[in-house]
N, C-alpha and C positions, 0 to 999 in steps of 0.2 A: 713507493707504495708496496705493501707486502704482496698484493696480487701480481704486480708487475715482476717483482723478484721471483716469485714462484713460477710465473709463466716463462721467464727466461731460463730457469733451471729445467723446466719441463721440456722446453724445446731443444735442450742439449741432448735429450735421449734420441739417438739416431733412428732407432726403429719406431719410436713414437712418431717422429716426423714422417717417416715413410708410410706408416699406417694411416696417418692423418691425410697424406696426399691421396691415397686410395679412396678414403672416405669423401674428400672434397670433390674429386672428379666424379665419383659414382653418384653422390647426392646432387651435385650440380647437374648431371645428366638427368636425374629424376625430375628436378625442377623444370628443365626444358621439356622433357617428355610429357609431364603432367599438364603443363600449360598448353602444350600442343593439343592434347586430348580435350582439355576444358574448352578451348576456343572452338574446336571442331564440333563439340556436342552442344555448347551453350550459346556461343556468339556467332555461329554461322547465320548469315541473314536469311537463308532459306528455311531455317528451322525455327519453330515456335516452341521455345523452351518453357517448361513448367516445373514447379518443385517436384512433382511426381516423376517427371522425366529425369531430373537430376538424381533423385533417390534410386530410380531403377538402374541408372548407369553406375552409381556407386555400389549397388548391390551386386551387379554383374562383375565388377572389377575387384571388389574387396571381400565379399562374403566367402568365396572359395578359399581365402586364406585360413579359414577355420579348419579346412581339411589339410592344406599345405603346411600350415604353421607347426603342428605337432611333429610331423615327419621331418621338417627342417631342423627342429631342435634335436631330435634323436640322431639324425645323420651328422649334424654339426659336432656332436660329442664323439664322433668316430672319424669323420673326415678331417684332413688337414685344412685348416681354415684358409691358409694362403691359396691353396688350389681352388677353394670355393670362390675366392675373389677373382682369380684369373679366369677360370672357365665360366663362372656366372656372368661376368661382365662381357666376355666374348659372345656368349649366347644372347645376352640382351642387345648387344650391338646388331646382331643379325636379325633378331625379332623386331627391333624398332625399325629397321630398314624395311621389313615386310609390312609393318603398320603404315609407313609412309606410302608405300605402293598402293595399299588398299584404300587410302584416303582419296587418291586421284582416279580410282577406277570404280565403275558402277557395280558394287558388290553388296550383298545383304548386310544389314547392320550387325547381325550376329557374328559374321566372320570377322568384322572389324573388332568387335568386343573380345572374341577369342584371342586374337593376336595381342591386343592390349593386355588381356588377362595373363597371357604367358610371360610378357615382360615384367609385369608387376609381381607375379608369383615368384620368379627368380629373385626379385628384390628382397623377399623375406629371408632367403638364405644369406644374402650379402649383408643386410643390416644387422640381423641377429649375430652373424659371425663377427662383425666389427665390434659390437658391444662385448661379446664374449672374449675377444682377443685383447681388449684394452688392458686388463690387468697383467698381461704377459709382457708389456713393453714399458711399464712404469712401476715404480715402487709403491708400496701401500700408503706411505705418508703423503704422496701426491695424487692419490686416486681421485679425491674430490676435485682438485684442479683439472685433472685429465678429463673427468666427466663433465666439467664445466666447459672446457675448451673444445673437446673432440665432437660430441654430439651437437653442441650448439654451433660450432663451426660448420658441421655438416648441414644443419638447418639453414644457416646463413648461405652456404653454398647452394642449397636448393632454392633459396630465395633469389640469389644472384642468377641462378640458372633460369628461374622464372622470369626475372627481369630481362635476361638475354633473349628469352623466347618472345617477350612482348616487343623488344626492339626489332628482332627479325621479322615478326609478324606485321608490325605497324609501319616500319621504315624501310626494310630491305626487300622482303618478298612477301606479298600478300597471299601466303600459302601455308596452311597448317602442316602439310607434308614436308615442306622445307624446314620448319621448326623441328619436327620429329627427327629428321636426318641429322640436324645439329646434335640432338641428344644421342643418337647412335654413335656419332664421332666421339663424344665425351665418354661413353661407355667403353669404347675401344681404348681410349687413353687411360682409363682407370685400370683396365686389364693389364696394360703394359707397365703401369706404375707398380702393380703388385709383384712383378718379377724382381724388384729390388729388395724383396724380403725373402729370407730363407724359408724353405718348405716346412721345416720342423719348428721354427721359432714361435709361431703363434699358437701352437698346440692343436688339439688337446694332447695330453701326455700319451706316449706311445702305448702304454699298457691299456689305454681306453679305446684305441683305434680298432674297430672291427672291419677287416677288409672285405668281408662277404656282405653284399648288399641285402641278400635274402634274410640273413640272420639279423641284420639291423632293423629291417622293416617288420619282421615277424615279432620282434620284441618291443615294438612301439608302445603298445598299451601298458605293458609291464614297466617300461622305463618312465612313461608319463606318470603313472601312479607313484613310482618311486620319487619322481621330481616333485609331485604335489606333497607327498609326505615330508620330503626334505624341506619344502617351503613352509609347511604347517608346524614344524618343530618350534618349541617355545623360543629358542634362540633366534629364529627368523620370523617371528610374529610381526615385527615392525615392517619387514619387507612385504608381507601379505597385506597389511593395512595400507601401505604406500601404493601398492599395485591397484588395490580397490579404489583408492582416492583418485589416482591418476586416470583410471578407466572412466570414472564419472566426469572428471574434468575434460577428458577427450570427447565424451558425449556432448558436453556443452560446446566445445570447440566446433564439433561437426554441425550442430544446430545453427550456430552463429555463422559458420562458413556458408551454408546454404542460403541463409538470410541475406548475407552480403552479396552473394552471386545474383540473387533475384533483384535486390535493390539496384545494383550496378546495371543489370540488364534492362529493367523496366521503370524503376522509380526515379532514379537520379538523372537519367538522360534517355532520350528515345533513339539516339544514334548508336549503332552497335560498336563502331570504332571508338567513340567517346566513352561508352560503357567499358570497353576493354581497357582503354587507357586509365580510367578511374580504378578499375580492379587492379591494374598493375601498380598504381600508386598505393593502394591499400596493402598489397602484398609487400611492397617496399617498406612501408611504415611498420607493418607487423614484423618484418625482418629487423628493423631497428629495435623493436621490443625484445626480440630474441638476443640481439647483441647486448642490450642493457642487462638482460638476465645473466648472460655469461660473465659480465663484469661484476654484477651485484651478488650473485648467488654464492660464490666462494666465501665472501666476507659474511654474508647473512647466515649461511649454513654453519660456518665456524662459530658464529656468535650465538645463534639460537639452537643449532642442531638441524639436520636435514628435515626431520619430521615436523618440527615447529615451523620451519620455513614453508613447507607445504601448507600449513594452516594459514600463514600470513598471505600466501598467494591466493588461496581459495577465498579467504575473507575479503581481500581487496577486490577480487573479481565480482564477488557477490554484491558489493556496494557500487562499484564504478560502472560495471557493464549496463545496468538499467539506467543509471543517471545519464550516461553518454548515448545509449542506444535508443531509448524511448522517444527522443525527438525525431528520429528517422530523418536526420539532416546530414548532409555530406560531411561537414567539418567534425561534428561530434562523433560520427561513425568512424571516421579515420582515426580520431583519438582513441576510440574503443578498440580499434585494431591494434594499436600500440599496447594498450593495457592487456589485451588478450595474448599478444605475443610474449610480453614480459611474464605474466603470471603462469601461463601454460608451460613455457620453457623453464622457468624457475622451478616449478614443481617437478618437471620431468628430470632435470639435472639431479635434484634431490632424490627422486625415486631410483634413478639409475645407480646413484652412489649407494643407497641403502641396499639395493638388491645385490650389487656386485660385492659389497663388503660382507654380506651375510651368506651368500650362496657359494658352495664349494665349486672349484673349477670344473670338475667332472659333470656338474649339473647346470652350468651357466647357459650352455647352448639351448637346452630344452626350456629352461625358465624364461629366457629372453624370447624364445619363439612363442611361448604361451602369452608373454607380455604383448607381442605383436598381434596375436589373435584377439586378445581383449581390446586392444586399440582399434582394430578394424571393425569388429562387431559393434563396438560402441559408436564408431563413426557412422556406420551404415544405419544402425538403429536411430541415431539422431537425424539422419537424412529422412528416414521414414516418418518420424514424428513431425519433422518440419514440413514434409509433404502434406500431412493431414491438417496442420495448423496454419500454414502460410497462405495468404491470399496471393493472387497472381503477381502483385507488385512487391511482395516481400514484407509489407508492413504488418507486423503481428505483435500487439502488446502482450497477449497471453504467453506467447513463446518466449519473449525476452524475460518476462517475470518468472516463468518456469525455470529457465536457465539460472536466474539469480537465486532461486530457492535451492536448486541442486548445489550450486557453489556454496551457499550458506550451510547446507547439510554436511558437505564434505569438511568444511572448516570446523564445525562443532564436533563432529564425530572424531576427526583426527586429533583435535585438541584434547578430547576426553581420554583417548588412548595415550597420548603423550604424557598427560598428567598422571595416569596410572603407572 
C-alpha cells in the first residue's frame, strides 16, 4: 500500500522519530492527567455532578487559554522550540505532582483548579510548538503524511494514556491522586526525550529569536495583528476557512462529550465504577476512530484534497451522529463515539495540513496558538450550551439535533468555498 510505503519512508527521518517520541510521551501524560481530573470531578461518589458543574470546571481550566494562547504563539516564534519541550514538561511534572497532593488534602476547590490550570496552560506552549516544529523535520512532499501520523499518534497516545488511567484507577489503586502521579512521571519522560534533539534544529530561525522577554511581550498585539493579516491574505484563505470549520466541529465535539459524560454517569448505569468503565470503553472506541482517520485521511486527502475531505467528514457526522445518538442506548452511542473520532480527527489532520502548507515558518507559532484558543473557546462554549440544554441524565433530543445542524452547515459552507 502507498500509505505503508510513505509511512516507512517518514519513519526513516531520525529527528521526526525523536519529535514524535516527545509528542507521544507528552500527550500520553495529558491523557492520564485529564482522566485523573475527570474522575475526581465527575465520578467521585461523594460528588453530585451536573452539566453545569462540568461546564464550570471546563471554563475554569480552558477559558484562560484565551489569554495564554496568544502569548504562547508570540513567544514560540522567538524561543527555541526544543527548550520549550524540555522546560515545559519539567514544569508540568512538578505541577502535576502538586495537583496529586491537593487531591488528598482538605483544600478549597479553587486551589485545586488553579493547580490544574497551570498544568494545562503550559500544555498550550508544548502542543503549539510540536505543530510548528513538524515542517522542520520532514520534507514538504511528506507533510500530509506527517500531519496524519504525528498529531493522530499523539491523540492515540492521549487515548492510551486515558486507558492507562482507567486501569490504574479501577484495578490498581482506587485513588485519583495516584493516577495524576503517573501522568507526572510521563511528563518527566517527555522532557528527557527532548534532550535527544538539538537546540537549534526545531527553529525558529535565528533571525526571528528575540532574546529579551519584555520586547517579545510588548509586541504581542502588533505581532498578532500581523499574524491575522498573514492568515487573511488571498493565498491563505483556505486556511482561514478550514480553521473556522474545525472550530465549529470542535464545538460539536464538546457538546457531545458532555452528553456522553452525563449518560455514563447517570443514564446507562447507577454505579460510579460501572459508569467509569463504560466511559473508558467509549474513549477506547473513539481512539479507534482516530486511528482509522490516520489510515484513511492520507488517501482521502490525496484523492479529494484536504478541504473536500473536511466536507466529507462534516457531512458524515451530520447524518450519522443523530441516527446513532438519538436512541440514547449504549451500543449506538459507542458506535457514535467511533464516528465522532473518525470525522473529527480526519478534519483536524486536513486543517493542520492546510495551515502548515499555507503559513510561513515565522508565523506558525502564533497561528497555531490562535488555533488552540479557538479550540478551547469552542469547547467551553459547547459545555455551556450543553449545561443549558441537557437534563440531569444527559438525554436531550434538541442538543443532538442542534449538533447535526452545525455539522451540516459546516459541510455546505466548506463545499461552496471549495467549488469557488
